[in-house]
BAPAKE-162903 format. One record per residue (C-alpha): residue number from 1; residue in three letters; x, y, z. Coordinates in steps of 0.25 Angstrom, whole numbers. Example, Ala and Ser with C-alpha at 12.3 -4.5 7.8 and 13.67 -1.06 7.14 Angstrom:
2
1; ALA; 49; -18; 31 $
2; SER; 55; -4; 29 $
//
This chain:
217
1; MET; 19; 95; 63 $
2; CYS; 25; 107; 56 $
3; TRP; 25; 121; 61 $
4; SER; 23; 121; 76 $
5; ALA; 16; 116; 89 $
6; THR; 4; 125; 86 $
7; ALA; 2; 119; 72 $
8; ASP; 2; 105; 78 $
9; LEU; -7; 109; 89 $
10; VAL; -17; 116; 79 $
11; ALA; -16; 104; 69 $
12; GLY; -17; 94; 80 $
13; SER; -29; 100; 86 $
14; VAL; -37; 101; 73 $
15; ILE; -34; 87; 69 $
16; THR; -37; 81; 82 $
17; ALA; -50; 89; 83 $
18; ALA; -54; 84; 68 $
19; GLY; -50; 70; 72 $
20; GLY; -59; 70; 84 $
21; TYR; -70; 75; 75 $
22; CYS; -67; 64; 66 $
23; VAL; -68; 54; 77 $
24; VAL; -81; 59; 83 $
25; ARG; -87; 58; 69 $
26; THR; -82; 44; 67 $
27; VAL; -88; 39; 81 $
28; ARG; -101; 46; 77 $
29; ALA; -102; 39; 64 $
30; ARG; -99; 26; 71 $
31; ARG; -87; 23; 63 $
32; LEU; -78; 17; 74 $
33; ARG; -69; 10; 65 $
34; GLU; -65; 23; 59 $
35; LEU; -61; 29; 73 $
36; PRO; -46; 27; 72 $
37; VAL; -46; 34; 58 $
38; ALA; -55; 45; 63 $
39; GLY; -45; 46; 75 $
40; LEU; -33; 48; 66 $
41; PRO; -34; 63; 66 $
42; VAL; -35; 63; 81 $
43; LEU; -23; 55; 83 $
44; LEU; -15; 64; 73 $
45; GLY; -21; 77; 78 $
46; VAL; -16; 73; 92 $
47; HIS; -3; 70; 86 $
48; GLN; -1; 84; 81 $
49; LEU; -5; 89; 95 $
50; VAL; 6; 80; 101 $
51; GLU; 16; 86; 91 $
52; ALA; 12; 100; 96 $
53; ALA; 17; 96; 110 $
54; VAL; 30; 91; 103 $
55; TRP; 32; 105; 97 $
56; SER; 29; 111; 110 $
57; GLY; 39; 102; 117 $
58; GLY; 50; 105; 107 $
59; GLY; 51; 91; 102 $
60; GLY; 59; 81; 110 $
61; THR; 56; 68; 115 $
62; GLY; 45; 71; 125 $
63; PRO; 31; 65; 126 $
64; ALA; 25; 73; 115 $
65; THR; 35; 68; 105 $
66; THR; 33; 54; 110 $
67; ALA; 17; 55; 109 $
68; TRP; 19; 61; 95 $
69; ALA; 28; 50; 90 $
70; VAL; 19; 39; 96 $
71; ILE; 7; 44; 88 $
72; ALA; 15; 47; 76 $
73; PHE; 22; 33; 75 $
74; PRO; 15; 21; 82 $
75; VAL; 1; 26; 84 $
76; ALA; -1; 32; 70 $
77; ALA; 6; 19; 64 $
78; LEU; -5; 11; 71 $
79; TRP; -17; 20; 71 $
80; VAL; -18; 23; 56 $
81; PRO; -17; 9; 50 $
82; LEU; -26; 3; 61 $
83; ALA; -36; 15; 59 $
84; VAL; -37; 12; 44 $
85; LEU; -39; -3; 47 $
86; ILE; -49; -1; 57 $
87; ALA; -57; 9; 49 $
88; GLY; -59; -3; 39 $
89; PRO; -63; -10; 30 $
90; ALA; -51; -18; 33 $
91; ARG; -41; -21; 22 $
92; PRO; -30; -31; 22 $
93; ARG; -20; -20; 17 $
94; LEU; -22; -12; 29 $
95; TRP; -15; -22; 38 $
96; TRP; -2; -18; 32 $
97; PRO; -3; -4; 37 $
98; VAL; -8; -9; 51 $
99; GLY; 4; -19; 51 $
100; ALA; 14; -8; 48 $
101; GLY; 8; 1; 58 $
102; LEU; 9; -10; 69 $
103; LEU; 24; -12; 66 $
104; VAL; 28; 2; 64 $
105; ALA; 20; 7; 77 $
106; GLY; 27; -4; 85 $
107; PHE; 40; -1; 80 $
108; LEU; 39; 14; 82 $
109; ALA; 34; 13; 96 $
110; TYR; 46; 4; 99 $
111; ARG; 55; 14; 93 $
112; MET; 49; 25; 101 $
113; ALA; 50; 17; 114 $
114; LEU; 65; 16; 112 $
115; ARG; 68; 30; 108 $
116; PRO; 60; 43; 110 $
117; VAL; 55; 51; 98 $
118; SER; 60; 65; 97 $
119; ALA; 54; 77; 91 $
120; GLU; 62; 89; 86 $
121; ILE; 56; 103; 82 $
122; ARG; 61; 106; 68 $
123; GLY; 57; 120; 65 $
124; HIS; 42; 118; 61 $
125; THR; 42; 103; 61 $
126; VAL; 45; 92; 72 $
127; GLY; 54; 80; 69 $
128; TYR; 52; 67; 76 $
129; GLY; 63; 57; 79 $
130; LEU; 62; 42; 81 $
131; GLU; 73; 32; 79 $
132; VAL; 67; 22; 70 $
133; PRO; 75; 11; 63 $
134; TYR; 71; 7; 49 $
135; ALA; 64; 21; 48 $
136; GLY; 60; 19; 33 $
137; LEU; 53; 6; 36 $
138; VAL; 46; 11; 48 $
139; LEU; 41; 23; 41 $
140; GLY; 36; 15; 29 $
141; ALA; 28; 6; 39 $
142; TYR; 23; 18; 46 $
143; LEU; 18; 24; 33 $
144; LEU; 12; 11; 29 $
145; ALA; 4; 10; 42 $
146; THR; -1; 25; 42 $
147; VAL; -2; 30; 27 $
148; GLY; -3; 16; 21 $
149; ALA; -15; 13; 30 $
150; LEU; -22; 25; 25 $
151; LEU; -19; 23; 11 $
152; LEU; -23; 8; 11 $
153; SER; -36; 11; 18 $
154; PRO; -49; 8; 11 $
155; ALA; -55; 21; 15 $
156; ARG; -53; 32; 5 $
157; LEU; -52; 43; 16 $
158; LEU; -40; 36; 23 $
159; ARG; -33; 34; 9 $
160; LEU; -34; 49; 7 $
161; LEU; -29; 51; 21 $
162; GLY; -17; 41; 18 $
163; ALA; -14; 49; 5 $
164; LEU; -13; 62; 12 $
165; VAL; -5; 56; 23 $
166; ALA; 5; 50; 13 $
167; ALA; 6; 63; 5 $
168; GLY; 9; 70; 18 $
169; ALA; 20; 60; 22 $
170; VAL; 27; 63; 8 $
171; ILE; 26; 78; 10 $
172; CYS; 31; 78; 25 $
173; ALA; 42; 69; 21 $
174; ALA; 46; 78; 10 $
175; LEU; 45; 91; 18 $
176; TRP; 49; 87; 32 $
177; HIS; 57; 74; 31 $
178; THR; 63; 75; 45 $
179; GLU; 49; 79; 51 $
180; PHE; 41; 70; 43 $
181; VAL; 34; 63; 54 $
182; SER; 29; 75; 61 $
183; THR; 24; 82; 48 $
184; TRP; 18; 70; 42 $
185; CYS; 10; 67; 55 $
186; ALA; 5; 81; 55 $
187; PHE; 1; 80; 40 $
188; ALA; -6; 66; 43 $
189; ALA; -14; 73; 55 $
190; ALA; -19; 84; 46 $
191; ALA; -23; 73; 35 $
192; THR; -31; 66; 45 $
193; LEU; -41; 78; 45 $
194; LEU; -46; 71; 32 $
195; LEU; -53; 61; 41 $
196; THR; -61; 71; 47 $
197; PHE; -67; 75; 34 $
198; GLY; -69; 61; 29 $
199; LEU; -74; 51; 40 $
200; HIS; -88; 55; 43 $
201; PRO; -99; 65; 40 $
202; LEU; -101; 75; 51 $
203; GLY; -110; 70; 62 $
204; GLY; -111; 56; 56 $
205; SER; -116; 47; 68 $
206; ALA; -123; 35; 61 $
207; PRO; -116; 24; 54 $
208; GLY; -115; 25; 39 $
209; PRO; -106; 21; 27 $
210; PRO; -91; 20; 30 $
211; VAL; -85; 34; 31 $
212; LEU; -71; 30; 26 $
213; GLU; -74; 27; 12 $
214; ARG; -69; 13; 8 $
215; ARG; -69; 6; -5 $
216; THR; -76; -7; -6 $
217; GLY; -71; -19; -13 $
//
């Protein structure tokens, strides 16, 4: 994220706590299929906490950098499309992001096994380095898996989240080209706070109508 380890620590703590609240409400409302979606703020909040450790360690190729990259690349590429698919109702078009996520997650995990990811503190941002051939193609598959899954979701709330994350990608690429990954991940983590306002009514514990609004037909 931009600015400092403190900013990442504060943002990560808030987002993780909000995500935990979202998960508890989802469980109490017995919407277990929506748990992976509800857990997304927890995943990305923890991601920001890990980056606080990257800041504190001055970058480099240590365990914090590796943990950050594992979450940002293979885990996110799989988690997001599978979460959207599981939340249902299943639509054939969602298998495209899932397939892209499987391919890009496997490829990025393989590249990370060959060469360590490096992190460099650049003023008020962090730049991450990973040697990836066909970078444009890999990035396209990654965006299809993550942003594409949200935009193709039948749930209105997830489509809105996808639009916010897509806009954030454009902004971060324009303002922080070489630090795009770090800044966009921070933007996406903050955007997932939308889920805490839209998933379930406070204290809901009994089954009811689907909480993620979906179009019929």
